[in-house]
N, C-alpha and C positions, 0 to 999 in steps of 0.2 A: 443649771448650775449648782453644783454643790457648795456648802458653808466653805470648804477651805478655797476652792479657786476662786469666788465670790470676795472674800477677804484679801487673798492675794491681789488679784485686779484692784478691789476698792483701795488699798492702800498705794497705788501707783498711779491711779489712773487721771488724777488731777495733777500731775507732778510734770510739768516742763522744766528742764533743768535750764542754768544760767546759760549753758551752751546752747538750747534751743531743743535740746533732745528729748521727745515725750517718751517718759518711763513705763506709761501704759503702753505702748506697744514694742518696748523690749523683751523678748522671749525670756531673759534670764530675771527680770522684776516681775514681769506680770504673770510669770509660774509657767509660761508655755514648754519652756524645756522640760521643766521637771513632768508636768501632766504626759507629754509626747513620750519621754522615757518611760514613764509607768505605764503608758498603754502598750509600749514597745517590748518591755520586759512580761507583761502579761501575755501579750500575743505569741511571741517564741515561746514562751511557758508551756502556754497552752496547747501549741502544735509540737511540744517536746523535741524543740531545735537540736537540744543538747544529744538528741541520740542518733540524730542522723543527720547532722550538719557534716561539710566536707572535713577531711581528716586534719588539712592545714589550719582549720578553725579551730581557734582556743576558745571556745565555748565558755569556761570558768573565767578566764579573764574578759572576755565579752561582759558576762553577767556581772562582773564586779566593776565594769566601767560603768555600766547601767546604773549600779547601786550607789557609784560614787559621784555620779550627776546629781542621782536624787537627793544625796546627803549635803549637796551644795547650797548654803545660804543662799536665801532671794536676797537681790539687792531691793535696800528700802528707798533707794531715788537720792540725790545727792541733797535733795531740800529736807531730807530727813536724816542725813548721817550718811548715806551709803555713797557709792561710788569711789573713784580714788581718794586716799587722804591727802594727798600733795597736788590735787587738780588747781593748774594756774586759772583756771576761768572761772570755777568758784570762789576761789579767794579774790580774783580781779573784780568779778562783780559784786561780791559781798564787800568788798572793801568800799566801793563806788557807792554801795547803797542801792543797787541797781537789782532788777528781779529777773533780767535777761540782757544778752550783749545788745540785741537792738536798739535797746534804750541807750548807749553809750555815744557820746558826741565824739568820741575820739576812735571810732573804728577804722577809720583810715592809717592810722598812725599806730594800731595795735601792735603790741610786742607779743601778743599770744595769738596772733591771726594764723600763722601756719598750723599750730596746734589745733585749733579752732577749726579749720578748714579738714585736717586729718580727721577729727572727731565727727565732724557732720557729714563728710563724705563716706566714710567707714560705715556709720549709720544707716544712712541712705542705701548702702549698698546691702546691708544686711535686712533691709525692708524695715527698717526702724524708722518712724516720722518725725521730721526736724521743723521747728519753727524758724524761719529765715528772715521775718520782717516784722513789722509791727500791727499784724495782725490782731484782733481781740481774742483774746486767750481764751476765754469762756467759749465763745462761738468755734472758736477753732479745735479745742477739745470735744465739745459736741459732734463735729464734722467728723473728726476723727474716729470717735468711738462708735459712728453708724459705719464707716468704712472698715474698720477692724472688726465690727461684729458680723458683717456681711460679706468682706471682698478678700481679707487677708487670712494667711495659715493660721494666725492666730486667733482666729475665732474659733480653733478647738477648745479656747475656755468657755465659749458661752453654746458649744453643743452639747447635747446629751449623748452619753457613752453607753450603750447596751453591753452587759456584760454575760 
């Protein structure tokens, strides 16, 4: 893995947000989206797609879209100031001195339950890993990292790319 990809993943690999989302499995935070976009751009340029693509395909706009994605800032993860500034989950857990919502004794009456479920279900649907119980954080991170490296599309971060 090259230094930039390693640094990007290293930044988020140990972060599980207050909501339970593992930042290390998020393709924006771990650099996968940027890496895939870069590789896709290299491949389409190498094949000269702009010269033979269908007439109804705007290759210039397509290229600008790929460049725009590559310019997107990487998410730092909410534990390092990334994510939504107005995240209700982060504010609530921080105010209660909790590292994660599963530590809360008021979960049954949680006023943020609906948004928490929406965040978690959306993350799961996108293939992001989510902590939902009091499982040991360190053991979970080790398990998830193995899965990420071997079985997930995000493993592109750990694969070698021959150019």
